[in-house]
N, CA, C and O atoms as CSV, one atom per row, in Angstrom:
chain,resi,resn,atom,element,x,y,z
A,1,MET,N,N,-36.344,51.436,59.877
A,1,MET,CA,C,-37.281,51.920,59.540
A,1,MET,C,C,-36.764,53.549,60.517
A,1,MET,O,O,-37.126,54.454,59.764
A,2,LEU,N,N,-36.241,54.071,61.543
A,2,LEU,CA,C,-36.034,54.887,62.341
A,2,LEU,C,C,-35.498,55.609,60.610
A,2,LEU,O,O,-36.189,56.251,59.819
A,3,LEU,N,N,-34.269,55.251,60.513
A,3,LEU,CA,C,-33.727,55.701,59.059
A,3,LEU,C,C,-34.095,56.095,58.268
A,3,LEU,O,O,-33.551,57.068,57.745
A,4,VAL,N,N,-34.940,55.673,57.896
A,4,VAL,CA,C,-36.193,55.990,56.810
A,4,VAL,C,C,-36.778,56.375,57.280
A,4,VAL,O,O,-37.557,56.539,56.341
A,5,PHE,N,N,-37.541,57.012,58.511
A,5,PHE,CA,C,-38.250,57.685,58.597
A,5,PHE,C,C,-37.518,59.189,59.078
A,5,PHE,O,O,-38.333,60.093,59.261
A,6,ALA,N,N,-36.206,59.503,59.275
A,6,ALA,CA,C,-35.906,60.182,59.702
A,6,ALA,C,C,-34.971,60.747,58.799
A,6,ALA,O,O,-34.043,61.481,59.136
A,7,THR,N,N,-35.257,60.359,57.553
A,7,THR,CA,C,-33.984,60.410,56.234
A,7,THR,C,C,-35.552,61.370,55.541
A,7,THR,O,O,-35.380,62.529,55.161
A,8,ILE,N,N,-36.745,60.829,55.471
A,8,ILE,CA,C,-37.390,61.207,55.037
A,8,ILE,C,C,-38.299,63.010,55.954
A,8,ILE,O,O,-38.653,64.071,55.440
A,9,ALA,N,N,-38.333,62.587,57.181
A,9,ALA,CA,C,-38.211,63.539,57.770
A,9,ALA,C,C,-37.662,65.011,57.682
A,9,ALA,O,O,-38.063,66.174,57.677
A,10,GLU,N,N,-36.606,64.332,57.622
A,10,GLU,CA,C,-35.525,65.868,57.465
A,10,GLU,C,C,-35.029,66.290,55.991
A,10,GLU,O,O,-33.930,66.762,55.702
A,11,ARG,N,N,-36.150,65.995,55.096
A,11,ARG,CA,C,-35.918,66.196,53.721
A,11,ARG,C,C,-37.174,67.311,53.812
A,11,ARG,O,O,-37.304,68.200,52.971
A,12,GLU,N,N,-38.097,67.129,54.976
A,12,GLU,CA,C,-39.281,67.320,54.523
A,12,GLU,C,C,-39.538,68.231,55.413
A,12,GLU,O,O,-40.656,68.742,55.477
A,13,MET,N,N,-38.485,68.589,56.281
A,13,MET,CA,C,-38.914,69.524,57.393
A,13,MET,C,C,-37.220,70.513,58.065
A,13,MET,O,O,-37.098,71.382,58.928
A,14,GLY,N,N,-36.043,69.722,57.021
A,14,GLY,CA,C,-34.755,69.626,58.034
A,14,GLY,C,C,-34.506,69.124,58.734
A,14,GLY,O,O,-35.099,68.440,59.568
A,15,THR,N,N,-33.069,69.486,58.440
A,15,THR,CA,C,-32.453,68.740,60.390
A,15,THR,C,C,-32.819,69.485,61.164
A,15,THR,O,O,-33.600,68.987,61.976
A,16,ARG,N,N,-32.425,71.363,61.409
A,16,ARG,CA,C,-33.017,71.063,63.120
A,16,ARG,C,C,-34.562,70.852,63.564
A,16,ARG,O,O,-34.859,70.906,64.757
A,17,VAL,N,N,-35.307,70.666,62.797
A,17,VAL,CA,C,-36.558,70.704,62.773
A,17,VAL,C,C,-36.717,69.217,63.414
A,17,VAL,O,O,-37.006,69.072,64.601
A,18,THR,N,N,-36.495,68.078,62.492
A,18,THR,CA,C,-36.287,66.547,62.496
A,18,THR,C,C,-35.407,66.893,64.395
A,18,THR,O,O,-35.876,66.635,65.503
A,19,GLY,N,N,-34.038,67.547,64.020
A,19,GLY,CA,C,-33.434,66.939,66.052
A,19,GLY,C,C,-34.347,67.521,67.045
A,19,GLY,O,O,-34.430,67.103,68.200
A,20,LYS,N,N,-35.034,68.506,66.562
A,20,LYS,CA,C,-35.699,68.846,67.342
A,20,LYS,C,C,-37.371,68.238,67.881
A,20,LYS,O,O,-37.964,68.764,68.823
A,21,LEU,N,N,-37.779,67.389,67.305
A,21,LEU,CA,C,-38.666,66.716,67.373
A,21,LEU,C,C,-37.853,65.128,67.900
A,21,LEU,O,O,-38.392,64.515,68.822
A,22,LEU,N,N,-37.118,64.796,67.532
A,22,LEU,CA,C,-36.661,63.943,68.310
A,22,LEU,C,C,-36.226,64.328,70.056
A,22,LEU,O,O,-36.672,63.982,71.150
A,23,LEU,N,N,-35.390,65.005,69.696
A,23,LEU,CA,C,-35.050,65.467,71.327
A,23,LEU,C,C,-35.869,65.951,72.384
A,23,LEU,O,O,-35.642,66.150,73.577
A,24,LEU,N,N,-36.847,66.090,71.685
A,24,LEU,CA,C,-38.234,66.119,72.202
A,24,LEU,C,C,-38.853,65.095,72.648
A,24,LEU,O,O,-38.502,64.851,73.802
A,25,GLY,N,N,-39.567,64.435,72.276
A,25,GLY,CA,C,-40.162,63.113,71.664
A,25,GLY,C,C,-39.446,62.297,72.103
A,25,GLY,O,O,-39.934,61.245,71.689
A,26,ALA,N,N,-38.252,61.969,72.908
A,26,ALA,CA,C,-37.408,60.436,73.330
A,26,ALA,C,C,-37.910,60.771,74.225
A,26,ALA,O,O,-39.007,60.217,74.304
A,27,PRO,N,N,-37.582,61.919,75.632
A,27,PRO,CA,C,-37.895,61.989,76.823
A,27,PRO,C,C,-39.711,62.500,77.430
A,27,PRO,O,O,-40.073,62.372,78.600
A,28,VAL,N,N,-40.551,63.034,76.357
A,28,VAL,CA,C,-42.201,62.860,76.494
A,28,VAL,C,C,-42.279,61.199,76.536
A,28,VAL,O,O,-42.493,60.593,77.586
A,29,ILE,N,N,-42.015,60.352,74.873
A,29,ILE,CA,C,-42.397,59.084,75.272
A,29,ILE,C,C,-42.344,58.059,76.597
A,29,ILE,O,O,-43.216,57.380,77.139
A,30,SER,N,N,-40.661,58.296,76.918
A,30,SER,CA,C,-40.216,57.910,78.127
A,30,SER,C,C,-41.316,58.575,79.193
A,30,SER,O,O,-42.048,57.811,79.823
A,31,LEU,N,N,-41.402,59.863,79.359
A,31,LEU,CA,C,-42.563,59.702,80.515
A,31,LEU,C,C,-43.684,59.551,80.568
A,31,LEU,O,O,-44.354,59.509,81.600
A,32,CYS,N,N,-44.205,59.409,79.061
A,32,CYS,CA,C,-45.702,58.898,79.199
A,32,CYS,C,C,-45.434,57.616,78.820
A,32,CYS,O,O,-46.379,57.388,78.064
A,33,LEU,N,N,-44.819,56.707,78.845
A,33,LEU,CA,C,-44.922,55.880,79.607
A,33,LEU,C,C,-44.239,54.821,80.365
A,33,LEU,O,O,-43.979,53.626,80.226
A,34,LEU,N,N,-43.970,56.195,81.622
A,34,LEU,CA,C,-44.085,55.691,82.816
A,34,LEU,C,C,-44.902,55.629,83.380
A,34,LEU,O,O,-45.159,54.709,84.156
A,35,LEU,N,N,-45.690,56.775,83.123
A,35,LEU,CA,C,-46.452,57.307,83.951
A,35,LEU,C,C,-48.491,55.973,83.007
A,35,LEU,O,O,-49.542,55.559,83.495
A,36,ALA,N,N,-47.934,55.934,81.833
A,36,ALA,CA,C,-49.663,54.988,81.483
A,36,ALA,C,C,-49.375,53.287,81.910
A,36,ALA,O,O,-50.255,52.572,82.389
A,37,VAL,N,N,-48.247,52.923,81.682
A,37,VAL,CA,C,-47.414,51.647,81.861
A,37,VAL,C,C,-46.492,51.773,83.570
A,37,VAL,O,O,-45.942,52.861,83.738
A,38,PRO,N,N,-46.397,51.113,84.314
A,38,PRO,CA,C,-46.137,51.930,85.585
A,38,PRO,C,C,-44.343,50.207,85.880
A,38,PRO,O,O,-43.178,50.047,86.246
A,39,ASP,N,N,-45.997,49.259,85.149
A,39,ASP,CA,C,-45.222,48.314,85.352
A,39,ASP,C,C,-44.152,47.138,84.378
A,39,ASP,O,O,-43.777,45.986,84.601
A,40,LEU,N,N,-43.913,48.149,83.188
A,40,LEU,CA,C,-43.343,48.178,82.398
A,40,LEU,C,C,-41.695,48.438,82.169
A,40,LEU,O,O,-41.303,49.137,81.235
A,41,LEU,N,N,-40.701,47.749,83.195
A,41,LEU,CA,C,-39.406,48.041,83.932
A,41,LEU,C,C,-39.294,47.964,83.033
A,41,LEU,O,O,-39.430,49.156,82.760
A,42,VAL,N,N,-39.012,47.184,81.488
A,42,VAL,CA,C,-37.133,47.879,81.093
A,42,VAL,C,C,-38.364,47.949,79.223
A,42,VAL,O,O,-39.251,47.261,78.718
A,43,TYR,N,N,-37.465,49.445,78.824
A,43,TYR,CA,C,-38.024,49.257,77.452
A,43,TYR,C,C,-36.882,49.426,76.644
A,43,TYR,O,O,-36.199,50.419,76.895
A,44,ARG,N,N,-36.439,48.522,75.535
A,44,ARG,CA,C,-35.453,48.943,74.705
A,44,ARG,C,C,-35.533,49.142,73.137
A,44,ARG,O,O,-36.049,48.270,72.437
A,45,GLY,N,N,-34.991,50.356,72.574
A,45,GLY,CA,C,-35.288,50.366,70.772
A,45,GLY,C,C,-35.692,51.678,70.493
A,45,GLY,O,O,-35.933,52.515,71.363
A,46,SER,N,N,-35.782,51.895,69.071
A,46,SER,CA,C,-36.527,52.914,69.048
A,46,SER,C,C,-37.959,53.140,67.968
A,46,SER,O,O,-38.365,54.040,67.233
A,47,SER,N,N,-38.416,51.770,68.362
A,47,SER,CA,C,-39.892,51.692,67.894
A,47,SER,C,C,-41.092,53.264,67.870
A,47,SER,O,O,-41.776,53.723,66.955
A,48,ALA,N,N,-40.914,53.681,69.208
A,48,ALA,CA,C,-41.387,55.067,69.241
A,48,ALA,C,C,-41.349,55.726,68.982
A,48,ALA,O,O,-42.397,56.364,68.887
A,49,LEU,N,N,-40.023,56.354,68.551
A,49,LEU,CA,C,-39.446,57.072,67.937
A,49,LEU,C,C,-39.625,57.024,66.282
A,49,LEU,O,O,-39.720,57.916,65.439
A,50,SER,N,N,-39.627,55.891,66.223
A,50,SER,CA,C,-39.749,54.866,64.759
A,50,SER,C,C,-41.080,55.115,63.902
A,50,SER,O,O,-41.259,55.229,62.690
A,51,ALA,N,N,-42.097,55.162,65.197
A,51,ALA,CA,C,-43.783,55.007,64.923
A,51,ALA,C,C,-43.499,56.550,65.340
A,51,ALA,O,O,-43.283,56.928,64.189
A,52,MET,N,N,-43.365,57.520,65.980
A,52,MET,CA,C,-43.551,58.810,66.589
A,52,MET,C,C,-42.819,59.623,64.345
A,52,MET,O,O,-43.337,60.305,63.461
A,53,LEU,N,N,-42.234,59.316,64.434
A,53,LEU,CA,C,-41.617,59.768,63.020
A,53,LEU,C,C,-42.044,59.641,61.616
A,53,LEU,O,O,-41.844,60.304,60.598
A,54,GLY,N,N,-42.813,58.381,61.950
A,54,GLY,CA,C,-43.630,57.690,59.813
A,54,GLY,C,C,-45.074,58.474,60.534
A,54,GLY,O,O,-45.530,59.361,59.813
A,55,VAL,N,N,-45.609,58.310,61.477
A,55,VAL,CA,C,-46.906,59.696,61.177
A,55,VAL,C,C,-46.645,60.596,60.762
A,55,VAL,O,O,-46.969,60.954,59.630
A,56,VAL,N,N,-45.742,61.458,61.833
A,56,VAL,CA,C,-45.211,62.787,60.803
A,56,VAL,C,C,-44.951,62.759,59.171
A,56,VAL,O,O,-45.598,62.868,58.130
A,57,ASP,N,N,-44.049,62.616,59.462
A,57,ASP,CA,C,-44.062,62.181,57.310
A,57,ASP,C,C,-45.077,61.316,56.817
A,57,ASP,O,O,-45.418,61.794,55.736
A,58,GLY,N,N,-45.850,60.110,57.094
A,58,GLY,CA,C,-47.045,60.290,57.272
A,58,GLY,C,C,-48.313,61.879,56.571
A,58,GLY,O,O,-49.016,62.026,55.571
A,59,VAL,N,N,-48.015,62.656,57.696
A,59,VAL,CA,C,-49.317,63.986,57.892
A,59,VAL,C,C,-48.696,64.702,56.446
A,59,VAL,O,O,-49.489,64.950,55.539
A,60,LEU,N,N,-47.440,64.972,56.313
A,60,LEU,CA,C,-46.496,65.701,55.886
A,60,LEU,C,C,-46.386,65.052,54.727
A,60,LEU,O,O,-46.415,66.058,54.018
A,61,LEU,N,N,-46.246,63.870,53.706
A,61,LEU,CA,C,-46.589,63.154,52.693
A,61,LEU,C,C,-48.728,63.425,52.160
A,61,LEU,O,O,-49.289,63.897,51.170
A,62,TRP,N,N,-49.018,63.062,52.935
A,62,TRP,CA,C,-49.984,63.716,52.730
A,62,TRP,C,C,-50.740,64.659,52.374
A,62,TRP,O,O,-51.739,64.421,51.695
A,63,ARG,N,N,-50.436,65.821,52.734
A,63,ARG,CA,C,-50.325,67.107,52.633
A,63,ARG,C,C,-49.443,67.418,51.220
A,63,ARG,O,O,-49.859,67.869,50.153
A,64,LYS,N,N,-48.074,67.012,51.604
A,64,LYS,CA,C,-47.334,67.774,49.844
A,64,LYS,C,C,-48.227,66.965,48.712
A,64,LYS,O,O,-48.907,67.619,47.922
A,65,ILE,N,N,-48.204,65.484,48.658
A,65,ILE,CA,C,-48.525,64.464,47.310
A,65,ILE,C,C,-49.706,63.940,47.798
A,65,ILE,O,O,-49.814,63.670,48.994
A,66,PRO,N,N,-50.721,63.743,46.907
A,66,PRO,CA,C,-52.002,63.819,47.114
A,66,PRO,C,C,-51.575,62.513,46.584
A,66,PRO,O,O,-50.809,61.869,47.300
A,67,ARG,N,N,-51.949,61.990,45.410
A,67,ARG,CA,C,-51.234,60.853,44.927
A,67,ARG,C,C,-50.653,59.766,45.629
A,67,ARG,O,O,-50.678,58.798,44.868
A,68,LEU,N,N,-50.022,59.391,46.972
A,68,LEU,CA,C,-49.966,59.162,47.700
A,68,LEU,C,C,-50.679,58.247,48.539
A,68,LEU,O,O,-50.423,57.080,48.832
A,69,ARG,N,N,-51.947,59.258,48.983
A,69,ARG,CA,C,-52.720,59.102,49.825
A,69,ARG,C,C,-53.380,57.937,49.793
A,69,ARG,O,O,-53.199,57.596,50.962
A,70,ALA,N,N,-54.220,56.791,49.158
A,70,ALA,CA,C,-54.554,55.553,48.995
A,70,ALA,C,C,-53.088,54.568,49.461
A,70,ALA,O,O,-53.443,53.519,49.997
A,71,PHE,N,N,-51.976,54.675,49.383
A,71,PHE,CA,C,-50.552,54.090,49.897
A,71,PHE,C,C,-49.943,54.673,50.967
A,71,PHE,O,O,-48.915,54.206,51.455
A,72,LEU,N,N,-50.682,56.008,51.523
A,72,LEU,CA,C,-49.779,56.140,53.284
A,72,LEU,C,C,-51.891,55.632,53.637
A,72,LEU,O,O,-51.722,55.305,54.811
A,73,VAL,N,N,-52.980,55.476,53.473
A,73,VAL,CA,C,-54.196,54.678,53.660
A,73,VAL,C,C,-53.502,53.405,53.878
A,73,VAL,O,O,-53.456,53.078,55.063
A,74,ALA,N,N,-53.201,52.968,53.426
A,74,ALA,CA,C,-52.303,51.304,53.352
A,74,ALA,C,C,-51.462,51.185,54.377
A,74,ALA,O,O,-51.561,50.171,55.067
A,75,LEU,N,N,-50.680,51.962,54.630
A,75,LEU,CA,C,-49.769,51.852,55.502
A,75,LEU,C,C,-50.225,52.325,57.084
A,75,LEU,O,O,-50.061,52.108,58.285
A,76,ALA,N,N,-50.591,52.752,56.558
A,76,ALA,CA,C,-51.673,53.661,58.062
A,76,ALA,C,C,-52.271,52.334,58.988
A,76,ALA,O,O,-51.831,51.991,60.085
A,77,ALA,N,N,-53.614,51.568,58.089
A,77,ALA,CA,C,-54.317,50.317,58.321
A,77,ALA,C,C,-53.325,49.409,58.630
A,77,ALA,O,O,-53.637,48.545,59.449
A,78,ILE,N,N,-51.671,49.382,57.961
A,78,ILE,CA,C,-50.851,47.886,59.027
A,78,ILE,C,C,-50.470,48.301,59.764
A,78,ILE,O,O,-50.081,47.588,60.688
A,79,GLY,N,N,-50.332,49.722,59.837
A,79,GLY,CA,C,-49.539,50.184,61.487
A,79,GLY,C,C,-50.122,49.364,62.656
A,79,GLY,O,O,-49.583,48.561,63.418
A,80,VAL,N,N,-52.006,50.031,62.520
A,80,VAL,CA,C,-52.208,50.033,63.560
A,80,VAL,C,C,-53.148,48.727,63.565
A,80,VAL,O,O,-53.694,48.465,64.636
A,81,ALA,N,N,-53.438,47.694,62.214
A,81,ALA,CA,C,-53.303,46.315,62.464
A,81,ALA,C,C,-52.493,45.480,63.389
A,81,ALA,O,O,-52.737,44.671,64.284
A,82,LYS,N,N,-50.828,46.276,62.509
A,82,LYS,CA,C,-50.434,45.753,63.842
A,82,LYS,C,C,-49.504,45.619,65.196
A,82,LYS,O,O,-48.750,44.855,65.798
A,83,THR,N,N,-50.229,47.175,65.238
A,83,THR,CA,C,-50.322,47.571,66.981
A,83,THR,C,C,-51.402,46.230,67.647
A,83,THR,O,O,-51.225,45.274,68.402
A,84,LEU,N,N,-52.532,46.789,66.901
A,84,LEU,CA,C,-54.234,46.158,67.776
A,84,LEU,C,C,-53.869,44.744,68.237
A,84,LEU,O,O,-54.602,44.166,69.039
A,85,SER,N,N,-52.180,43.867,67.506
A,85,SER,CA,C,-52.516,42.497,66.721
A,85,SER,C,C,-51.586,42.013,68.216
A,85,SER,O,O,-51.608,40.945,68.827
A,86,ASP,N,N,-50.358,43.992,68.626
A,86,ASP,CA,C,-49.063,43.238,69.365
A,86,ASP,C,C,-50.302,43.218,71.280
A,86,ASP,O,O,-50.394,42.470,72.254
A,87,ALA,N,N,-50.843,44.309,70.894
A,87,ALA,CA,C,-51.955,44.820,72.330
A,87,ALA,C,C,-52.227,42.965,73.173
A,87,ALA,O,O,-51.843,42.267,74.111
A,88,VAL,N,N,-53.150,42.968,71.992
A,88,VAL,CA,C,-54.180,41.944,72.315
A,88,VAL,C,C,-53.690,40.212,72.512
A,88,VAL,O,O,-54.297,39.268,73.019
A,89,GLY,N,N,-52.178,40.314,71.795
A,89,GLY,CA,C,-51.028,39.438,72.183
A,89,GLY,C,C,-51.669,38.028,71.259
A,89,GLY,O,O,-51.817,36.817,71.418
A,90,ALA,N,N,-51.930,39.124,70.179
A,90,ALA,CA,C,-51.840,37.711,69.019
A,90,ALA,C,C,-51.407,36.876,69.028
A,90,ALA,O,O,-50.364,37.278,69.546
A,91,ALA,N,N,-51.163,35.349,68.817
A,91,ALA,CA,C,-50.320,34.474,68.439
A,91,ALA,C,C,-49.971,34.572,67.026
A,91,ALA,O,O,-50.844,34.934,66.238
A,92,GLY,N,N,-48.836,34.302,66.627
A,92,GLY,CA,C,-48.121,34.624,64.929
A,92,GLY,C,C,-47.662,35.591,64.987
A,92,GLY,O,O,-46.504,35.452,64.591
A,93,THR,N,N,-47.967,37.248,65.434
A,93,THR,CA,C,-47.201,38.117,65.382
A,93,THR,C,C,-45.682,38.115,65.046
A,93,THR,O,O,-44.712,37.838,65.751
A,94,PRO,N,N,-45.772,38.476,63.869
A,94,PRO,CA,C,-44.101,38.730,63.307
A,94,PRO,C,C,-43.836,39.600,64.348
A,94,PRO,O,O,-44.505,40.405,64.996
A,95,THR,N,N,-42.313,39.109,64.336
A,95,THR,CA,C,-41.305,39.182,65.234
A,95,THR,C,C,-40.041,39.668,65.657
A,95,THR,O,O,-39.981,39.700,66.887
A,96,SER,N,N,-39.389,39.915,65.299
A,96,SER,CA,C,-38.127,38.864,65.059
A,96,SER,C,C,-36.833,39.306,67.725
A,96,SER,O,O,-35.777,39.027,68.293
A,97,LEU,N,N,-38.024,39.977,67.976
A,97,LEU,CA,C,-37.915,39.074,69.672
A,97,LEU,C,C,-37.457,37.896,69.810
A,97,LEU,O,O,-37.548,36.860,69.152
A,98,PRO,N,N,-36.871,38.242,70.909
A,98,PRO,CA,C,-35.828,36.450,71.776
A,98,PRO,C,C,-37.396,36.422,72.401
A,98,PRO,O,O,-38.221,37.321,72.563
A,99,ASP,N,N,-37.432,34.544,72.759
A,99,ASP,CA,C,-38.570,34.641,73.460
A,99,ASP,C,C,-38.768,34.978,75.024
A,99,ASP,O,O,-37.846,34.798,75.819
A,100,GLY,N,N,-40.115,35.512,75.447
A,100,GLY,CA,C,-40.590,35.814,76.282
A,100,GLY,C,C,-40.180,37.638,76.472
A,100,GLY,O,O,-40.498,38.342,77.430
A,101,VAL,N,N,-39.495,38.005,75.393
A,101,VAL,CA,C,-40.126,39.406,75.099
A,101,VAL,C,C,-40.808,39.895,74.506
A,101,VAL,O,O,-40.976,39.561,73.333
A,102,ARG,N,N,-41.450,40.843,75.054
A,102,ARG,CA,C,-43.193,41.333,74.407
A,102,ARG,C,C,-42.642,42.942,73.567
A,102,ARG,O,O,-41.765,43.781,73.771
A,103,VAL,N,N,-43.777,42.717,72.528
A,103,VAL,CA,C,-43.210,44.511,72.421
A,103,VAL,C,C,-44.254,44.967,72.842
A,103,VAL,O,O,-45.202,44.349,73.328
A,104,ALA,N,N,-44.107,46.300,72.643
A,104,ALA,CA,C,-43.766,47.738,74.099
A,104,ALA,C,C,-44.747,48.485,73.107
A,104,ALA,O,O,-44.550,49.552,72.525
A,105,TRP,N,N,-46.270,47.341,73.042
A,105,TRP,CA,C,-47.653,48.602,71.567
A,105,TRP,C,C,-47.295,50.073,72.319
A,105,TRP,O,O,-46.801,51.092,71.836
A,106,GLN,N,N,-47.749,49.772,73.718
A,106,GLN,CA,C,-47.961,51.215,74.298
A,106,GLN,C,C,-47.253,52.098,73.414
A,106,GLN,O,O,-47.823,52.808,72.585
A,107,ALA,N,N,-46.162,52.060,73.568
A,107,ALA,CA,C,-44.365,52.994,72.942
A,107,ALA,C,C,-45.126,53.359,72.340
A,107,ALA,O,O,-45.798,54.357,72.601
A,108,HIS,N,N,-45.255,52.547,71.213
A,108,HIS,CA,C,-46.149,53.041,69.423
A,108,HIS,C,C,-47.448,53.945,69.451
A,108,HIS,O,O,-47.751,54.776,68.595
A,109,VAL,N,N,-48.151,53.632,70.584
A,109,VAL,CA,C,-49.491,54.376,70.497
A,109,VAL,C,C,-48.692,56.000,70.915
A,109,VAL,O,O,-48.975,57.096,70.433
A,110,VAL,N,N,-47.874,55.749,71.725
A,110,VAL,CA,C,-47.560,56.954,72.725
A,110,VAL,C,C,-47.005,58.113,71.562
A,110,VAL,O,O,-47.516,59.192,71.262
A,111,GLY,N,N,-45.217,57.172,70.802
A,111,GLY,CA,C,-45.259,58.025,69.547
A,111,GLY,C,C,-45.747,58.299,68.325
A,111,GLY,O,O,-45.355,58.952,67.358
A,112,ALA,N,N,-46.748,57.612,68.602
A,112,ALA,CA,C,-48.396,58.456,66.946
A,112,ALA,C,C,-48.706,59.319,67.560
A,112,ALA,O,O,-48.491,60.408,67.027
A,113,ALA,N,N,-49.374,59.346,68.993
A,113,ALA,CA,C,-50.115,60.122,69.602
A,113,ALA,C,C,-49.296,61.763,69.465
A,113,ALA,O,O,-49.870,62.842,69.314
A,114,PHE,N,N,-48.218,61.584,69.545
A,114,PHE,CA,C,-46.867,62.721,70.070
A,114,PHE,C,C,-46.969,63.202,68.953
A,114,PHE,O,O,-47.508,64.309,68.931
A,115,ALA,N,N,-46.505,62.593,67.552
A,115,ALA,CA,C,-46.306,62.803,66.740
A,115,ALA,C,C,-47.507,63.302,65.797
A,115,ALA,O,O,-47.228,63.872,64.742
A,116,PHE,N,N,-49.097,63.048,66.246
A,116,PHE,CA,C,-50.276,63.647,65.658
A,116,PHE,C,C,-50.256,65.154,66.789
A,116,PHE,O,O,-50.670,66.185,66.259
A,117,ALA,N,N,-49.887,65.233,67.972
A,117,ALA,CA,C,-49.911,66.705,68.667
A,117,ALA,C,C,-48.985,67.178,68.045
A,117,ALA,O,O,-49.368,68.226,67.524
A,118,TRP,N,N,-47.582,66.886,67.733
A,118,TRP,CA,C,-46.774,67.905,66.669
A,118,TRP,C,C,-47.666,68.467,65.750
A,118,TRP,O,O,-48.595,69.197,66.097
A,119,VAL,N,N,-47.473,68.221,64.832
A,119,VAL,CA,C,-48.033,67.883,63.114
A,119,VAL,C,C,-49.366,69.123,63.472
A,119,VAL,O,O,-49.520,70.036,62.661
A,120,LEU,N,N,-50.261,69.047,64.721
A,120,LEU,CA,C,-51.065,70.028,64.611
A,120,LEU,C,C,-51.054,71.163,65.089
A,120,LEU,O,O,-51.765,72.143,64.870
A,121,LEU,N,N,-49.804,70.910,66.078
A,121,LEU,CA,C,-49.973,72.170,66.865
A,121,LEU,C,C,-48.881,73.302,66.095
A,121,LEU,O,O,-48.834,74.491,66.410
A,122,ARG,N,N,-48.190,72.787,65.233
A,122,ARG,CA,C,-46.973,73.414,64.632
A,122,ARG,C,C,-47.567,74.301,63.446
A,122,ARG,O,O,-48.441,73.774,62.757
A,123,PRO,N,N,-47.253,75.322,63.213
A,123,PRO,CA,C,-48.077,75.850,62.466
A,123,PRO,C,C,-48.166,75.406,60.690
A,123,PRO,O,O,-48.140,74.189,60.508
A,124,ARG,N,N,-48.236,76.009,59.804
A,124,ARG,CA,C,-48.028,75.040,58.641
A,124,ARG,C,C,-47.586,75.764,58.255
A,124,ARG,O,O,-48.176,76.843,58.213
A,125,PRO,N,N,-45.357,75.551,57.358
A,125,PRO,CA,C,-45.160,76.610,56.683
A,125,PRO,C,C,-45.844,77.185,55.177
A,125,PRO,O,O,-46.441,76.573,54.291
A,126,LYS,N,N,-45.568,78.268,55.282
A,126,LYS,CA,C,-46.894,79.370,53.681
A,126,LYS,C,C,-45.758,78.832,53.318
A,126,LYS,O,O,-44.602,78.565,53.649
A,127,SER,N,N,-47.123,78.745,51.923
A,127,SER,CA,C,-46.870,78.484,50.441
A,127,SER,C,C,-45.898,78.606,49.664
A,127,SER,O,O,-44.971,78.316,50.421
A,128,THR,N,N,-45.655,78.725,49.142
A,128,THR,CA,C,-43.932,79.318,48.123
A,128,THR,C,C,-44.929,79.356,47.270
A,128,THR,O,O,-44.440,80.322,46.684
A,129,HIS,N,N,-45.966,79.145,46.638
A,129,HIS,CA,C,-46.063,79.181,45.679
A,129,HIS,C,C,-47.403,80.283,44.856
A,129,HIS,O,O,-48.532,79.799,44.768
A,130,PRO,N,N,-47.138,81.773,44.288
A,130,PRO,CA,C,-48.220,82.726,43.706
A,130,PRO,C,C,-49.863,82.072,43.362
A,130,PRO,O,O,-50.368,81.248,42.599
A,131,ALA,N,N,-50.323,83.075,44.516
A,131,ALA,CA,C,-51.345,82.339,45.261
A,131,ALA,C,C,-52.315,82.929,42.816
A,131,ALA,O,O,-51.828,83.609,41.913
A,132,ARG,N,N,-54.004,81.947,42.943
A,132,ARG,CA,C,-53.959,82.242,42.008
A,132,ARG,C,C,-54.711,82.395,41.640
A,132,ARG,O,O,-55.542,81.754,42.284
A,133,PRO,N,N,-55.346,83.108,40.573
A,133,PRO,CA,C,-56.107,83.924,40.386
A,133,PRO,C,C,-57.895,83.109,40.848
A,133,PRO,O,O,-58.924,83.776,40.739
């Protein structure tokens, strides 16, 4: 997922901005997890970065391609439902993790929240289309 989301982000924002987002997002997510979930002793994987880039991509595509909005809402609903399912420990949640290893759903929430902050605080690029009279 990280490769797919990073590819879309790079196409939409460029290599430098995508790199900055990843370089800034990784330590911010780690610090937030340390503060919010101090008993989380081990966290591995890239799912928080995937969640972060997935949200950024979704917002960018929402703005750029309005016809995708229904699809983006459906994807967002699936993501929220999966995160809520992981948060409440619902049985039967599909995962490829070994027995005894749980999904750190908090990382997904922090990654998504960081993405929304990034998108909201970052100025929108100016349109290259001429203004209509």
